[in-house]
C-alpha positions as CSV (number, residue, x, y, z in Angstrom):
1,M,16.8,6.1,1.3
2,Q,17.6,6.4,-2.1
3,H,15.3,5.6,-4.9
4,Y,16.3,4.0,-8.5
5,Y,13.6,2.9,-11.0
6,E,15.5,0.9,-13.1
7,L,18.0,-1.9,-11.5
8,S,20.4,-0.4,-14.7
9,D,20.6,2.7,-12.9
10,A,22.0,1.6,-9.7
11,Y,25.6,0.9,-9.3
12,L,26.6,0.6,-5.2
13,D,29.9,1.3,-3.9
14,R,29.9,-1.5,-1.6
15,P,28.2,-5.2,-0.8
16,S,24.4,-5.4,0.1
17,V,22.1,-7.8,1.2
18,V,19.1,-7.6,-0.8
19,T,15.3,-8.7,-0.9
20,I,13.4,-8.6,-3.8
21,G,9.4,-8.8,-3.5
22,V,6.4,-6.4,-4.6
23,F,6.0,-5.6,-0.9
24,D,2.5,-3.9,-2.0
25,G,1.2,-2.3,1.0
26,V,4.4,-2.9,3.8
27,H,2.4,-5.2,5.2
28,R,3.3,-6.6,8.9
29,G,5.1,-9.6,6.9
30,H,7.1,-7.7,5.0
31,Q,8.2,-5.6,7.5
32,Y,9.2,-8.5,9.5
33,L,11.2,-9.2,7.0
34,I,12.7,-6.0,6.4
35,R,13.9,-4.9,9.8
36,R,15.4,-8.6,10.5
37,L,17.4,-7.9,7.0
38,V,18.4,-4.4,8.2
39,A,19.9,-5.5,11.3
40,E,21.7,-8.1,9.3
41,A,23.3,-5.5,7.3
42,R,24.1,-3.0,9.4
43,A,25.9,-5.9,11.6
44,Q,27.6,-6.7,8.2
45,D,28.4,-3.0,7.5
46,K,27.0,-3.8,3.9
47,L,23.9,-1.6,2.3
48,A,20.4,-2.9,3.0
49,V,18.4,-2.9,-0.6
50,A,15.2,-3.9,-1.7
51,L,13.9,-4.5,-5.3
52,T,10.6,-4.0,-6.1
53,F,8.4,-4.2,-9.4
54,F,6.2,-1.7,-10.9
55,P,3.6,-2.8,-12.5
56,H,2.6,-5.5,-10.2
57,P,3.9,-8.8,-12.2
58,D,-0.1,-10.0,-11.7
59,V,-1.2,-7.4,-13.3
60,V,1.2,-7.8,-16.3
61,L,1.1,-11.7,-16.6
62,R,-2.5,-12.0,-15.9
63,N,-3.6,-8.9,-17.7
64,L,-5.7,-7.3,-14.4
65,K,-7.0,-4.7,-15.0
66,G,-9.0,-1.8,-12.8
67,R,-7.9,-0.5,-8.9
68,Y,-5.4,-3.4,-7.5
69,Y,-2.7,-1.7,-5.5
70,L,-2.6,-1.2,-1.8
71,T,0.2,1.7,-2.3
72,T,2.3,3.9,-4.6
73,P,6.0,3.2,-6.1
74,E,6.7,6.3,-4.0
75,E,4.8,5.5,-0.7
76,R,5.7,2.2,-0.9
77,A,9.4,3.5,-1.1
78,R,8.9,5.7,1.6
79,L,7.7,3.1,3.8
80,L,10.4,0.4,3.1
81,G,13.2,3.1,3.9
82,E,11.3,4.1,7.1
83,L,12.3,0.7,8.0
84,G,15.4,1.2,7.2
85,I,16.6,0.4,3.4
86,D,19.0,2.2,2.2
87,Y,18.0,1.6,-1.6
88,V,15.1,1.0,-3.2
89,V,14.7,0.0,-6.9
90,T,11.2,0.2,-8.7
91,Q,12.3,-1.8,-11.3
92,T,9.5,-1.6,-14.7
93,F,8.1,-4.9,-14.9
94,D,7.4,-5.5,-18.5
95,D,7.2,-8.2,-21.2
96,A,11.0,-7.5,-22.4
97,F,12.0,-7.7,-18.0
98,R,10.1,-11.0,-17.6
99,H,11.7,-12.9,-20.4
100,I,15.3,-12.1,-19.0
101,R,17.0,-15.5,-18.1
102,A,17.5,-16.3,-14.2
103,A,21.3,-16.7,-14.6
104,H,21.2,-13.3,-16.3
105,Y,19.2,-11.8,-13.5
106,V,21.4,-12.6,-10.7
107,E,24.6,-11.5,-12.8
108,M,22.5,-7.9,-13.2
109,L,22.3,-8.2,-9.0
110,Q,26.0,-9.0,-8.2
111,R,26.9,-6.3,-10.9
112,H,24.5,-3.1,-10.2
113,L,24.0,-4.2,-6.3
114,R,27.2,-5.9,-5.4
115,L,24.9,-8.7,-4.1
116,S,26.7,-10.5,-1.2
117,A,23.4,-12.0,0.2
118,L,20.1,-12.3,-1.3
119,W,16.7,-13.1,1.4
120,V,13.5,-14.7,-0.4
121,G,10.6,-16.2,0.9
122,A,10.5,-20.5,0.1
123,D,8.3,-20.0,-2.8
124,F,10.1,-17.2,-4.6
125,A,11.3,-17.5,-8.1
126,L,12.4,-15.5,-10.8
127,G,14.1,-15.1,-14.2
128,Y,11.9,-16.6,-17.0
129,Q,9.1,-18.8,-16.5
130,R,10.4,-18.5,-12.9
131,E,13.3,-20.8,-13.5
132,G,15.2,-18.7,-10.9
133,N,13.9,-20.9,-7.7
134,V,15.4,-21.4,-4.5
135,A,17.3,-24.7,-5.3
136,F,18.9,-22.7,-8.6
137,L,19.6,-19.6,-6.4
138,R,21.4,-21.6,-3.8
139,Q,23.7,-22.8,-6.8
140,Q,24.4,-19.8,-8.3
141,G,25.4,-18.5,-4.6
142,K,28.1,-21.2,-4.6
143,Q,29.2,-20.4,-8.0
144,R,28.7,-16.3,-7.8
145,D,30.2,-16.3,-4.0
146,F,26.5,-14.9,-2.4
147,E,24.5,-16.2,0.3
148,V,20.6,-17.4,-0.3
149,D,18.3,-17.0,3.4
150,V,14.9,-18.5,3.1
151,I,12.6,-16.0,5.6
152,D,9.3,-17.7,6.4
153,L,6.1,-15.1,6.2
154,I,4.8,-14.6,9.7
155,V,1.0,-15.1,10.2
156,G,-1.5,-13.3,11.9
157,D,-2.5,-13.6,15.6
158,H,-5.4,-15.4,14.9
159,D,-5.1,-18.0,12.3
160,D,-2.7,-19.9,10.4
161,V,-3.2,-17.8,7.1
162,A,-0.1,-15.9,6.0
163,I,-0.1,-12.4,6.3
164,S,-0.9,-11.4,2.8
165,S,-1.2,-8.3,-0.3
166,T,-3.8,-10.3,-1.3
167,G,-5.5,-11.0,2.0
168,I,-5.7,-7.2,2.4
169,R,-7.1,-6.1,-0.4
170,N,-10.1,-8.4,-0.2
171,A,-10.8,-7.5,3.6
172,L,-10.7,-3.8,2.3
173,L,-13.1,-5.1,-0.7
174,E,-15.6,-6.6,2.1
175,G,-15.2,-3.9,4.5
176,D,-13.2,-5.4,6.9
177,I,-11.1,-1.9,8.1
178,E,-9.8,-3.2,11.4
179,R,-8.3,-6.5,9.8
180,A,-6.9,-4.3,6.9
181,K,-5.0,-2.5,9.3
182,H,-4.1,-4.8,11.7
183,W,-2.1,-6.4,9.2
184,L,-1.0,-3.6,7.8
185,G,0.0,-2.5,11.5
186,R,-1.2,1.0,10.4
187,P,-4.3,2.1,9.1
188,Y,-5.6,1.9,5.5
189,C,-5.0,5.4,3.6
190,L,-6.2,6.8,1.0
191,E,-4.5,10.4,-0.8
192,G,-5.1,12.7,-3.1
193,E,-5.5,16.2,-4.6
194,V,-9.2,17.9,-3.6
195,V,-11.2,18.3,-6.5
196,H,-14.7,20.3,-6.9
197,G,-17.9,17.8,-6.4
198,E,-21.2,18.6,-7.0
199,K,-21.5,20.5,-3.8
200,R,-24.1,18.8,-2.6
201,G,-23.0,18.1,0.8
202,R,-22.4,21.7,1.4
203,Q,-25.9,22.4,0.6
204,I,-27.1,19.9,3.1
205,G,-24.8,21.7,6.0
206,F,-22.0,19.3,5.6
207,P,-19.3,19.8,3.4
208,T,-17.0,17.5,2.0
209,A,-13.5,17.2,0.8
210,N,-13.7,15.4,-2.7
211,I,-10.3,13.6,-3.5
212,D,-9.3,12.6,-6.6
213,V,-7.7,9.4,-5.7
214,W,-5.3,7.3,-7.9
215,A,-6.8,5.4,-10.4
216,E,-5.6,1.9,-9.7
217,S,-5.4,2.3,-5.6
218,V,-7.9,0.2,-4.3
219,I,-10.9,1.4,-2.4
220,P,-12.8,0.3,0.4
221,A,-16.3,-1.2,0.4
222,N,-19.2,1.7,0.0
223,G,-19.5,2.4,2.7
224,V,-19.5,5.2,5.9
225,Y,-15.9,5.5,8.3
226,A,-14.1,7.3,10.7
227,G,-10.8,8.1,10.1
228,W,-8.0,10.8,10.1
229,A,-7.3,14.1,7.4
230,H,-4.4,14.9,7.0
231,V,-3.9,18.3,5.2
232,D,-1.2,21.1,5.4
233,G,0.8,19.2,8.5
234,A,-2.3,19.1,10.0
235,R,-5.0,16.3,11.6
236,H,-8.5,16.5,11.8
237,M,-11.4,13.8,12.4
238,A,-12.9,12.8,9.3
239,V,-16.5,11.1,8.1
240,T,-15.6,9.6,4.7
241,N,-18.1,8.4,2.5
242,I,-17.7,6.1,-0.5
243,G,-20.0,5.5,-2.6
244,V,-22.4,6.4,-5.3
245,R,-24.8,8.6,-3.1
246,P,-27.6,6.6,-4.0
247,T,-29.7,8.9,-2.7
248,F,-28.9,11.2,-5.0
249,N,-29.3,8.4,-7.7
250,G,-25.2,9.2,-8.3
251,S,-23.5,6.3,-10.6
252,D,-19.5,6.9,-10.5
253,V,-17.9,5.8,-6.8
254,T,-16.3,8.9,-5.1
255,V,-14.2,9.5,-2.0
256,E,-15.8,12.3,-0.1
257,A,-14.8,13.2,3.5
258,H,-16.7,16.0,6.1
259,L,-13.8,17.1,8.3
260,L,-15.1,17.5,11.9
261,D,-15.1,21.3,12.7
262,F,-13.3,22.6,10.3
263,N,-14.4,25.4,8.0
264,R,-11.8,26.0,5.3
265,D,-11.1,25.9,1.6
266,I,-8.4,23.2,0.6
267,Y,-9.6,22.7,-2.8
268,G,-6.3,21.6,-5.3
269,R,-4.8,20.9,-1.9
270,K,-3.3,16.8,-1.0
271,L,-5.4,15.2,1.4
272,M,-4.2,11.8,3.0
273,L,-7.4,9.8,5.1
274,T,-6.7,6.9,7.0
275,F,-9.5,4.9,7.7
276,E,-10.4,3.5,11.3
277,K,-13.6,1.7,11.6
278,R,-16.3,1.6,9.4
279,L,-19.3,3.1,10.7
280,R,-22.3,2.1,8.6
281,A,-22.8,0.1,4.8
282,E,-24.0,2.2,2.2
283,K,-27.8,2.7,2.3
284,K,-30.6,4.9,-0.4
285,F,-32.9,6.8,2.0
286,N,-35.9,8.3,1.7
287,G,-34.8,11.9,1.0
288,I,-32.9,14.5,2.3
289,Q,-34.5,15.1,5.8
290,E,-33.8,11.7,6.4
291,L,-30.3,11.4,5.2
292,I,-29.3,14.6,7.1
293,A,-30.4,13.0,10.6
294,Q,-28.5,9.8,9.4
295,I,-25.5,11.9,8.6
296,H,-25.9,13.8,11.8
297,A,-25.9,10.4,13.7
298,D,-22.6,9.1,11.5
299,V,-20.5,12.5,13.0
300,E,-21.7,11.6,16.3
301,H,-20.6,8.3,16.1
302,G,-17.5,9.2,14.3
303,R,-16.3,11.7,16.7
304,A,-17.0,9.6,20.1
305,Y,-14.9,6.9,18.2
306,L,-12.3,8.7,16.9
307,S,-11.7,10.6,20.6
308,T,-10.7,7.6,21.7
309,Q,-8.2,7.1,19.7
310,E,-6.0,10.2,20.3
């Protein structure tokens, strides 16, 4: 997979089948579309291309602040590549780009990607003020000799709600890790450098790795979670605390993981945490001994659960 950060940087050497979307999270709905597109591209001896955006158009158009993303641009491109996409274009979405007229946008797709087929959802639109809807694109396809295929989104197994990045964000913010995992098709994860904290965990016998998470990543609801910690190519059981540490009158949200049966200095290393099960909500305890007793229970609960997942 080759990753471009501007559409204008790409000049493909053969025709392509292209899909356009944000693809944040690369969830099961995205995976369904991408696998079908890749299979069709291979059958026609064409390139499979995903064009996506950063920042998210919603962030720019609605002036959103704070944590919004399920994946970094690089993680998203990697996941798309693992599904078979040949080229990922992460186009910068800014005020200049959003004013591009739809017809010019289509011309750019043909010039840079050698567009021969475009796969989109029924409510898709591109270009200034979303003027390039499906009807417009089909007309352009007749004039410029490319196909437009409308692909339905898949729904969850137990309801009629389409799988969406918004739904996954909401599930994470509610602490519903299992639903987020089901819709993503994999556990939600956070990654960052291990940084120095206040070392309170070490003082009470449960050292933690404090993770410097990307400032725009969605963080699950405050609470305690069982999951896996990946560091230096190895996987370890972990119990992760997200929250403000109310027993110590904290105010800033931190992400800190206690790695089970682990005693190494990993400051400065990259660590990835998966979230497999929420063990409990955040709670303020009446003193250190009560907190220690609860952490012992959390560790045993986490170990028991993760032992069934190995």
